[in-house]
Structures are given as C-alpha cells and as structure tokens.
C-alpha positions as CSV (number, residue, x, y, z in Angstrom):
1,M,22.8,7.5,9.7
2,T,20.6,4.4,8.9
3,R,20.7,2.5,5.7
4,L,17.3,3.9,4.6
5,Q,18.5,7.6,5.2
6,E,21.4,6.7,3.2
7,I,19.1,5.6,0.2
8,L,16.9,8.7,0.7
9,T,19.7,11.0,0.5
10,C,22.2,9.6,-2.0
11,R,22.5,10.7,-5.6
12,W,20.2,8.2,-7.1
13,A,17.3,9.5,-4.8
14,P,15.9,11.5,-7.8
15,A,15.4,8.1,-9.6
16,L,13.5,6.7,-6.4
17,A,11.4,9.9,-6.7
18,L,10.8,9.4,-10.2
19,A,9.4,5.9,-9.7
20,A,7.3,7.0,-6.8
21,G,5.8,9.8,-9.1
22,A,5.2,7.2,-11.9
23,L,3.3,5.0,-9.5
24,L,1.2,7.8,-7.9
25,P,-1.5,7.9,-11.0
26,L,-2.5,4.5,-9.6
27,A,-3.9,6.1,-6.6
28,F,-6.6,7.6,-8.9
29,A,-9.2,6.0,-11.2
30,P,-9.5,3.4,-12.5
31,F,-7.3,1.7,-10.2
32,G,-8.3,3.2,-6.9
33,W,-5.1,2.3,-4.8
34,W,-5.9,5.4,-2.6
35,W,-3.2,4.3,0.0
36,L,-0.3,4.9,-2.4
37,A,-0.9,8.5,-2.4
38,P,0.2,9.1,1.2
39,L,3.2,6.7,0.7
40,A,4.3,8.5,-2.5
41,L,4.1,11.8,-0.6
42,A,6.0,10.4,2.3
43,L,8.8,9.5,0.1
44,L,9.0,12.9,-1.8
45,F,8.9,14.8,1.5
46,A,11.5,12.7,3.1
47,I,13.9,13.0,0.3
48,G,13.1,16.7,-0.1
49,A,13.8,17.5,3.4
50,A,16.9,15.3,3.9
51,A,18.8,15.2,0.8
52,P,21.4,17.7,-0.4
53,A,19.8,20.8,-1.9
54,R,20.6,20.0,-5.4
55,T,19.7,16.3,-5.3
56,A,16.4,17.1,-3.4
57,A,15.5,19.6,-6.2
58,W,16.1,17.3,-8.8
59,A,14.0,14.7,-6.9
60,G,11.1,17.0,-6.9
61,Y,11.2,17.6,-10.4
62,C,11.9,14.0,-11.4
63,F,8.7,13.0,-9.1
64,G,6.6,15.6,-11.1
65,L,7.8,14.0,-14.5
66,G,6.9,10.6,-13.3
67,F,3.4,11.7,-11.9
68,Y,2.3,14.0,-14.9
69,G,4.0,12.0,-17.6
70,I,1.8,8.9,-16.8
71,G,-1.2,11.0,-15.3
72,V,-1.8,13.2,-18.1
73,S,-0.3,11.1,-21.0
74,W,-3.9,11.2,-22.5
75,I,-3.0,14.6,-23.8
76,F,-1.0,13.1,-26.7
77,I,-4.1,11.2,-27.7
78,S,-6.5,14.2,-27.7
79,I,-4.0,16.3,-29.7
80,S,-2.6,13.9,-32.2
81,R,-5.8,11.8,-32.9
82,Y,-8.3,14.7,-33.0
83,G,-6.3,17.9,-33.0
84,Q,-4.8,17.1,-36.5
85,S,-1.5,17.8,-35.6
86,G,0.3,14.6,-36.2
87,P,2.3,12.5,-33.5
88,V,5.5,14.7,-33.7
89,L,3.8,17.9,-33.0
90,A,1.5,16.0,-30.3
91,G,4.5,14.4,-28.7
92,L,6.3,17.7,-28.5
93,A,3.3,19.6,-26.9
94,T,2.8,16.7,-24.5
95,V,6.3,16.9,-23.3
96,L,6.2,20.6,-22.9
97,F,3.2,20.3,-20.9
98,V,4.4,17.8,-18.6
99,V,7.7,19.5,-18.3
100,F,5.8,22.5,-17.1
101,L,3.6,20.6,-14.6
102,A,6.7,19.0,-13.0
103,L,7.9,22.5,-11.9
104,F,5.2,22.3,-9.2
105,P,6.7,19.5,-7.3
106,W,10.2,21.2,-7.8
107,L,8.8,24.4,-6.4
108,C,7.3,22.8,-3.4
109,V,10.7,21.2,-2.4
110,R,12.5,24.6,-3.0
111,I,10.0,26.7,-1.2
112,A,9.5,24.1,1.7
113,R,13.3,23.9,2.4
114,R,13.5,27.8,2.4
115,L,10.6,28.0,4.6
116,R,11.6,25.3,7.2
117,P,15.0,23.8,6.8
118,G,16.0,20.5,8.4
119,T,14.3,17.2,8.9
120,G,12.3,17.9,12.0
121,F,8.5,17.5,12.4
122,A,7.7,21.0,11.3
123,A,9.5,20.6,8.1
124,V,8.3,17.3,7.0
125,A,4.9,17.1,8.4
126,V,3.9,20.6,8.2
127,A,6.0,22.8,5.7
128,F,6.0,20.3,2.7
129,P,2.2,19.5,3.0
130,A,1.3,23.2,3.2
131,V,3.5,24.3,0.3
132,W,2.3,21.3,-1.9
133,L,-1.4,22.5,-1.2
134,L,-0.6,26.0,-1.9
135,L,0.8,25.1,-5.3
136,E,-2.2,22.8,-5.9
137,W,-4.5,25.6,-5.2
138,V,-2.5,28.0,-7.7
139,R,-3.0,25.3,-10.2
140,T,-6.8,25.7,-9.9
141,W,-6.6,29.2,-11.4
142,L,-3.2,29.7,-13.0
143,L,-3.7,30.3,-16.8
144,T,-7.5,29.7,-16.2
145,G,-6.8,26.5,-14.2
146,F,-5.7,23.0,-14.5
147,P,-7.1,21.4,-11.5
148,W,-6.5,17.7,-13.0
149,L,-4.9,15.3,-10.7
150,L,-5.4,17.2,-7.4
151,L,-4.2,14.6,-4.9
152,G,-7.6,14.9,-3.0
153,Y,-9.5,13.0,-5.8
154,S,-7.6,9.9,-5.1
155,Q,-9.1,9.5,-1.8
156,T,-13.0,9.3,-3.1
157,D,-13.0,5.7,-1.9
158,G,-10.8,6.2,1.0
159,P,-11.1,6.9,4.8
160,L,-10.7,10.5,4.4
161,A,-13.6,11.1,1.9
162,P,-16.1,12.0,4.7
163,L,-14.0,15.2,4.9
164,A,-15.1,16.4,1.2
165,P,-18.6,17.9,2.1
166,V,-17.0,19.8,4.8
167,T,-13.6,21.0,3.3
168,G,-13.8,20.1,-0.3
169,V,-11.2,18.4,-2.2
170,L,-8.5,21.1,-1.1
171,G,-9.2,20.3,2.4
172,L,-9.1,16.5,1.8
173,R,-5.8,17.0,0.3
174,L,-4.5,19.1,3.3
175,A,-5.1,16.0,5.7
176,L,-3.8,13.7,3.2
177,G,-0.5,16.0,3.0
178,F,-0.3,15.7,6.8
179,V,-0.8,11.9,6.7
180,G,2.0,11.7,4.0
181,G,4.3,14.1,6.0
182,L,3.8,12.2,9.2
183,L,5.1,9.0,7.4
184,G,7.8,10.8,5.9
185,W,8.8,12.0,9.2
186,L,8.9,8.4,10.4
187,L,11.0,7.4,7.3
188,L,13.8,9.8,8.2
189,V,14.1,8.8,11.8
190,P,12.3,5.5,12.8
191,R,12.8,5.8,16.3
192,P,10.2,4.1,18.9
193,R,9.6,7.3,20.7
194,R,8.4,8.9,17.3
195,W,5.6,6.4,16.8
196,L,3.5,7.3,19.6
197,P,2.9,10.9,18.6
198,A,2.7,9.9,14.9
199,L,0.0,7.3,15.5
200,A,-1.9,9.6,17.7
201,A,-2.0,12.2,15.1
202,L,-2.8,9.7,12.4
203,A,-5.6,8.5,14.6
204,L,-6.9,12.1,15.2
205,I,-7.0,12.7,11.5
206,L,-8.8,9.3,10.8
207,T,-11.3,9.7,13.6
208,G,-12.2,13.3,12.7
209,A,-13.1,12.2,9.3
210,R,-15.0,9.3,10.3
211,L,-17.0,11.5,12.9
212,L,-17.9,13.9,9.9
213,E,-19.4,10.8,8.1
214,R,-23.4,11.7,7.9
215,D,-25.9,13.1,5.5
216,W,-25.5,16.8,5.2
217,T,-28.5,17.1,2.8
218,Q,-32.1,15.8,2.9
219,P,-34.6,14.2,0.2
220,S,-36.8,17.0,-1.2
221,G,-39.5,14.9,-3.0
222,E,-40.3,11.7,-4.7
223,P,-37.4,9.9,-6.8
224,L,-37.3,10.8,-10.5
225,S,-36.9,8.3,-13.2
226,V,-34.0,9.3,-15.6
227,V,-32.4,8.0,-18.7
228,L,-29.2,9.0,-19.9
229,I,-28.3,8.5,-23.7
230,Q,-24.8,7.6,-24.8
231,G,-24.7,7.9,-28.6
232,N,-21.2,6.7,-29.1
233,I,-20.6,8.9,-32.2
234,P,-17.0,8.5,-33.3
235,Q,-15.1,11.9,-32.7
236,E,-13.6,11.6,-36.3
237,L,-16.9,11.3,-37.8
238,K,-19.0,13.6,-35.4
239,W,-18.7,16.8,-37.1
240,S,-18.8,15.5,-40.8
241,P,-22.0,17.2,-42.4
242,E,-22.8,13.9,-44.2
243,F,-22.9,12.0,-40.8
244,L,-25.4,14.5,-39.3
245,Q,-28.7,12.7,-40.2
246,F,-27.3,9.5,-38.9
247,T,-26.4,11.3,-35.4
248,L,-30.2,12.8,-35.4
249,D,-31.8,9.6,-36.2
250,R,-29.7,7.8,-33.4
251,Y,-30.6,10.3,-30.7
252,R,-34.4,10.5,-31.7
253,E,-34.7,6.8,-31.8
254,L,-32.9,6.0,-28.4
255,T,-35.0,8.7,-27.0
256,E,-38.4,7.4,-28.2
257,R,-37.7,4.2,-26.6
258,H,-37.9,5.7,-23.1
259,L,-40.5,8.1,-23.4
260,G,-42.4,8.1,-20.0
261,V,-39.6,8.7,-17.6
262,D,-39.3,11.8,-15.8
263,L,-36.0,12.9,-17.5
264,I,-33.9,12.1,-20.4
265,V,-30.2,13.6,-20.8
266,W,-28.1,13.7,-23.7
267,P,-24.3,14.5,-23.8
268,E,-22.2,17.6,-24.6
269,A,-22.7,18.7,-28.2
270,A,-24.7,15.7,-28.7
271,L,-26.0,17.2,-32.1
272,P,-23.2,18.6,-34.3
273,N,-25.1,21.8,-35.4
274,W,-26.4,24.9,-34.1
275,Y,-29.6,25.0,-32.2
276,H,-31.4,27.4,-34.3
277,A,-30.7,25.1,-37.2
278,L,-32.3,22.1,-35.6
279,A,-35.0,23.7,-33.4
280,V,-38.0,24.0,-35.7
281,D,-37.9,20.7,-37.6
282,Y,-36.2,18.3,-35.1
283,L,-35.8,19.2,-31.6
284,D,-39.2,21.2,-31.0
285,P,-41.4,18.2,-32.4
286,L,-39.4,15.7,-30.3
287,A,-39.7,17.6,-27.3
288,E,-43.5,17.8,-27.8
289,R,-43.8,14.1,-28.0
290,A,-41.7,13.9,-24.9
291,L,-43.9,16.2,-23.0
292,A,-47.0,14.3,-24.3
293,H,-45.6,11.3,-22.4
294,G,-44.7,13.3,-19.3
295,T,-41.0,13.6,-20.2
296,E,-38.5,16.4,-20.4
297,L,-35.2,16.8,-22.3
298,V,-31.9,18.0,-21.4
299,L,-29.1,18.1,-23.8
300,G,-25.8,19.5,-24.9
301,I,-25.7,21.4,-28.2
302,P,-23.8,24.4,-29.8
303,F,-25.7,27.7,-29.5
304,A,-25.2,30.9,-31.7
305,D,-26.5,34.2,-30.7
306,L,-27.8,35.4,-34.2
307,R,-27.8,39.0,-32.8
308,T,-24.2,39.3,-31.6
309,G,-22.7,36.5,-33.7
310,D,-21.4,35.0,-30.5
311,A,-20.9,30.9,-30.3
312,Y,-21.5,29.0,-27.0
313,N,-21.0,25.5,-25.8
314,S,-24.6,25.1,-24.2
315,I,-27.0,23.0,-22.4
316,I,-30.6,23.4,-23.4
317,S,-33.6,22.2,-21.1
318,L,-36.7,21.3,-23.3
319,G,-39.7,21.0,-21.1
320,V,-42.5,22.7,-19.3
321,E,-39.9,25.6,-18.1
322,P,-37.3,25.6,-21.0
323,G,-34.1,27.0,-20.2
324,I,-30.4,27.5,-21.5
325,Y,-26.9,27.5,-19.8
326,H,-23.8,28.6,-21.7
327,K,-20.6,27.2,-20.4
328,R,-18.7,29.5,-18.4
329,H,-15.1,27.9,-18.1
330,L,-13.8,27.2,-21.4
331,V,-10.8,25.2,-22.3
332,P,-8.0,27.0,-23.8
333,F,-7.1,25.7,-27.2
334,G,-9.7,23.3,-26.8
335,E,-12.8,25.7,-27.2
336,Y,-10.9,28.8,-28.1
337,V,-7.4,30.2,-28.6
338,P,-6.0,32.7,-26.3
339,L,-4.7,35.7,-28.2
340,R,-6.4,34.7,-31.4
341,D,-5.5,38.0,-33.1
342,F,-1.8,37.2,-32.4
343,F,-1.9,33.4,-33.2
344,G,-4.5,33.5,-35.9
345,R,-5.1,29.8,-37.0
346,T,-1.7,28.6,-36.2
347,L,-2.5,26.7,-32.9
348,D,-5.8,25.2,-34.3
349,I,-3.9,21.7,-34.5
350,L,-4.1,21.5,-30.8
351,G,-7.7,21.2,-31.3
352,A,-9.4,24.5,-31.3
353,P,-12.9,24.8,-32.8
354,M,-13.5,26.3,-36.4
355,S,-15.2,29.1,-34.3
356,D,-13.9,30.2,-30.8
357,F,-16.6,29.8,-28.1
358,Q,-17.5,32.7,-25.8
359,A,-18.0,32.0,-22.0
360,G,-21.2,32.2,-20.5
361,K,-21.8,34.4,-17.5
362,E,-24.5,33.1,-15.4
363,S,-24.7,30.1,-13.0
364,L,-28.3,30.1,-12.4
365,P,-30.0,26.5,-12.2
366,L,-32.1,25.2,-15.0
367,R,-35.6,23.7,-14.6
368,A,-36.0,20.1,-15.6
369,A,-38.6,17.7,-14.4
370,G,-40.0,20.3,-12.2
371,R,-36.8,20.7,-10.3
372,D,-34.0,23.2,-10.0
373,V,-30.7,21.8,-11.5
374,G,-27.3,22.8,-11.4
375,V,-25.5,22.0,-14.7
376,S,-22.0,21.9,-16.0
377,V,-20.3,21.2,-19.4
378,C,-17.4,18.8,-19.4
379,Y,-14.2,20.3,-17.9
380,E,-16.2,22.6,-15.6
381,V,-17.0,19.5,-13.4
382,A,-13.3,19.8,-12.3
383,F,-13.9,23.3,-10.4
384,G,-15.7,22.5,-7.3
385,P,-16.7,26.2,-6.3
386,E,-18.2,26.7,-9.7
387,V,-20.2,23.5,-9.5
388,A,-21.4,24.8,-6.3
389,D,-22.6,28.2,-7.6
390,P,-26.2,27.3,-8.3
391,L,-26.6,25.7,-4.7
392,P,-28.4,25.2,-2.5
393,A,-31.2,26.1,-4.9
394,A,-30.3,23.2,-7.1
395,E,-31.8,19.7,-6.0
396,F,-29.6,17.5,-8.2
397,L,-26.6,18.0,-10.7
398,I,-26.2,17.4,-14.4
399,N,-22.7,17.2,-16.2
400,V,-22.8,16.8,-19.9
401,S,-19.4,15.6,-21.6
402,N,-17.7,14.4,-24.8
403,D,-14.8,12.2,-23.6
404,A,-14.2,10.7,-27.0
405,W,-11.3,13.4,-27.1
406,F,-9.5,11.2,-24.5
407,G,-9.9,7.9,-26.3
408,D,-9.2,4.7,-24.3
409,S,-7.1,6.2,-21.7
410,L,-7.0,7.0,-18.1
411,A,-8.7,10.6,-18.6
412,P,-12.4,9.4,-18.8
413,H,-11.8,7.4,-15.6
414,Q,-10.2,10.4,-13.9
415,H,-12.9,12.8,-15.1
416,L,-15.6,10.5,-13.7
417,Q,-13.8,10.6,-10.3
418,M,-13.8,14.3,-10.3
419,A,-17.6,14.2,-11.0
420,R,-17.9,11.8,-7.9
421,M,-16.2,14.5,-5.8
422,R,-18.4,17.1,-6.9
423,A,-21.6,15.2,-5.9
424,L,-19.8,14.2,-2.4
425,E,-19.1,17.9,-1.8
426,T,-22.5,19.2,-2.6
427,G,-24.6,16.2,-1.2
428,R,-26.5,16.0,-4.6
429,A,-26.9,13.3,-6.9
430,M,-25.2,13.9,-10.3
431,L,-26.3,12.7,-13.9
432,R,-23.3,12.4,-16.2
433,A,-24.1,11.9,-19.7
434,T,-21.2,11.4,-22.2
435,N,-21.0,10.7,-25.9
436,T,-18.6,7.4,-25.7
437,G,-18.5,7.0,-21.8
438,I,-18.1,6.9,-19.0
439,T,-22.0,7.7,-18.7
440,A,-23.0,7.3,-15.1
441,V,-25.5,8.1,-12.3
442,L,-24.0,9.1,-8.9
443,D,-25.9,9.4,-5.7
444,H,-25.3,12.2,-3.1
445,K,-22.3,10.6,-1.5
446,G,-20.5,10.3,-4.9
447,R,-21.2,6.5,-5.2
448,I,-21.8,5.1,-8.7
449,V,-25.4,4.0,-8.9
450,A,-25.2,2.9,-12.5
451,Q,-22.8,3.2,-15.3
452,A,-22.9,2.3,-19.0
453,P,-20.0,0.6,-21.0
454,Q,-17.5,2.7,-22.7
455,F,-17.4,2.8,-26.5
456,E,-20.9,1.2,-26.9
457,V,-24.5,2.8,-27.8
458,A,-26.2,2.7,-24.5
459,T,-29.1,4.0,-22.7
460,L,-28.6,4.1,-18.7
461,S,-31.6,3.9,-16.7
462,A,-31.9,4.9,-12.9
463,E,-33.8,6.6,-10.1
464,I,-32.4,9.6,-8.4
465,T,-33.7,11.6,-5.3
466,P,-33.7,15.4,-5.3
467,R,-32.3,16.8,-2.2
468,Q,-32.3,20.0,-0.3
469,G,-29.9,21.6,2.2
470,A,-26.3,22.7,1.9
471,T,-23.1,20.9,2.9
472,P,-20.6,23.1,4.9
473,Y,-18.6,23.2,1.6
474,V,-21.4,24.6,-0.4
475,L,-21.7,27.3,2.4
476,W,-18.0,28.1,2.7
477,R,-16.4,26.8,-0.3
478,D,-12.5,26.8,0.0
479,K,-12.2,29.8,2.5
480,P,-11.8,27.7,5.6
481,V,-9.0,25.9,4.0
482,L,-7.4,28.9,2.5
483,G,-7.6,30.5,6.0
484,A,-6.1,27.4,7.7
485,L,-3.3,27.5,5.0
486,A,-2.4,31.1,5.7
487,L,-2.3,30.4,9.6
488,I,0.1,27.7,9.0
489,F,2.4,29.8,6.6
490,A,2.2,32.5,9.3
491,A,3.2,30.1,12.1
492,L,6.1,28.7,10.1
493,L,7.3,32.3,9.1
494,V,7.1,33.5,12.8
495,A,9.0,30.3,14.1
496,R,11.6,30.9,11.4
497,A,12.0,34.5,12.4
498,L,12.3,33.8,16.0
499,E,15.0,31.1,15.4
500,S,16.8,33.4,13.2
501,R,16.9,36.2,15.9
502,Q,18.0,33.6,18.5
503,L,20.9,32.8,16.2
504,D,22.0,36.4,15.5
505,R,21.8,37.2,19.4
506,P,25.5,37.3,20.7
507,A,26.6,34.9,23.1
508,A,26.7,36.0,26.9
C-alpha cells in the first residue's frame, strides 16, 4: 500500500473529505475555480471506494457537511434577517437543512459500494459518478426540488460547458463525474499502465465537448435595445406601507429616463402592492407614456384574482400585446407554507408571506417588444426543463428576482450562474432584473454582456438579439441523460449478478 493509499483509507479520511467538501463551493461563482470540482470528486470517490465501510460512510457525510455548510450558508441570512426568527432559530433551521443535504453524499458512498464493491475502474470511475448524478436528479424534484449547487453549474466557464446545449446541466455533470472518477481511480493506484487509458478517456470527453461548441440557434431579427431597472429597495423597508410612495416614485423616475428603448424590465415584486390597486392610477398611465415613445414594460408584481381570492407572484407585460404569467414553481416556506391547515402561522418565521401564493399553471410565452418571451420568477430559473417549456417559440428569456433575501452572500452569484446555464442550455439571451443585484444581461451562450453593481440604484442598458431554433436540450430535455444513466445502472447490476453467479458456482 502506498503512502497516499494509507492517507485515503486511514481513520482521518473523513477530515480530509470535510476539507474537500468545504473547498468545493470555490468551484462555483463568484470564485469560478471550476477545476476544483473534479479534484474534490476524485478525493471523495477514492476514499469512498477504498476506505473501510464505516470510515467511507463518514467521509461521505463529512464531505456533504463541508460542501453544503459553506455553499448554502446564506440560508441563515434569509431566515434570521428577513424571516423574523432571530439568530437562534435561524441557526437551528440552517443546521438541520445542511444535516439533511449531507445525507446525499453519504448515500452516494453507501449505494455505490453496494452496487460495485472494490477499487476497480467500474467502481470508482463509473458507479460513484452514476450514483452521485442519480442523487442530484432526485434533488431536483424531492420535496418540490432543491437543485441548488448541482455540480454541473460549476462548469459554466470550464471546458465542458459546450455540453450544456446538448445535455443540459445533468449531462454536463455526468461528464464531470467521469472526469472526477478517472482521477480518483488514478489516485488509488497511480501505476504507469493506468495513465494511458485514463488520459485517453479524458481526451475523449474534452474533445467531444469541444466538437459540440457551435451556435445551435439563429438570429430572428434586429437587435432590441433594453434597460433593466435595479431599484435597490431595502428588503426590511420594501413591504412597509409608508415606503410605498417612495418605491413608486423611484421606478417611475428611473423608467422615464429611458423611454425610447424597445423594452424596460423591472424586478420581481418591484411594486409591493397588488396589481389591481396600482393599475388605474399608476401603471396604466406609465405604460401609455412608454408606448407613446415606442417602449414596452415588463415587471414583477403580486397579483390577486378578485374572483377567486387567489394570490400569485406574477410577471405583467404592459405593451401592445399585454399579458400575465403566474409563477409556477413556488418556494416552500418562502412563498407558501406546506400543510398550512396543520402548521397555521407557526412556520411564518421562516419567511412565508402574509398570504400564501398559489402556483400558476401555464408556461406560454408573453409578448414584449413584438417578440415571444419565455419568463421565469426568481427560483424558477434553477429548473432547466421548466425554463425550456415556452421554447422554441420564445425568442429570448426574462428572469425577474429579488435576491435581497440573500444579503451580501454567495447566493446572488450562485443564482446568476444558474441563469447563465439556462441561457446556454436554450441558446437564448436572458434579461435578469433584480431588486438589489445581481442584475445582468446574458447572451445566448450564457456570457455576461452587461452587469450592474450590487446594492446600488442602477439602470442597465444593453442590446440583445432575438433568436430562433431549438438546441438539442430544448428538444429532449433530460431524457437522454436519464436514459444513459439507466443503461449504466443496468450494466453495473448485470455485471454484479454475473460475478455473484461465478462465485457461487462450485469448483470443478
């Protein structure tokens, strides 16, 4: 046994995994050290495959504690500062959430070892990456889904990024997992005869990604001039009735400075009042003035259905062809309390609104500046298949958000990185308007064209080009990746069954 193997299998291996997990958030925005992701996975997979069972399981759990403890630490800010729960309850809720998320790496180690014991190529470079991806996919829908910090997002600026328009973030993650698995396999037995096949496999993955680098969509008209408004209204004052007039004046003033552009976009819930309460005296006159200058408005605002009494977190298009979109994927405890009849108002300290929102049903594009637009509200941008629903009809994307809930933490940067992935997957430019930042204009390859400074009142001007056509991801979504994953698991199970039969066969 080499000295490296001794380190990876000793009783201190969980501490090493904890450090690797704690460093892994550096692979994501705002740091962008994408190369850390395969290295961290290599370390986890090597320990998980080679260490004694108990040590390996603890290593997986410690890896998760480090990764999510740093990566989603912003939850404490959201709950304590804006959920009115105080630091003790916020700290307890954050710890419990991290403790729950850390179960996923723990499960990865446990399942992968059962599926493919040993430290061979199939175990480290195939079984571990496949199980991790399976668990990340489960995280996209379990308990309505928490697809934050999927490892594929760390690669938006890495050499695997061209895979995104074809496979989506999950397929990118599958390739990343194979790279990490190959490196882990080399860590365990760094023999010269292993380097050639490992390097050949790495070259094949990277070359395949490079060959897919192309424009999957085409321009569909002249560029549009756009302005995004960042009102920078403090979250602690945003919903105060006495602050409403200040907010109305600010957005009107910032908008009137830019009348004449094709499109102006305001952030999520830009106006802290119901649409029907502001339509006649404020929004309709402003929209009329804008149209007189050839400008259309798109804004986030709460909407109440006066007939049913239902409340929605919505986007309104005010222009030649007005329309409305109701947010479909709501945030539990942030926009509604599950089992409200049971919990009552007990869990409102976590940040739930005074009145629970209802989920919208339709994903049809809105019309703005004479174009079909795919729209999403805040957290919805984390769900690739949902953002792709209005495509290929939609010619560009709009995401409105209020990341003031996150304070000055990692979350706004991570959120923007997810938006970049959606632009890359769909081959569409995206306008991302936020209350306090990060407001940005993204091109069809997920690159940042323009960005406003955080925590400042700002207007961001840019041009975007509407596009048509469909990337492979828009056409197929996650089906090919999940199909490939099913084949991988089938092959591993068949191999395991054949080996068991061979062992059970009596000796001649």
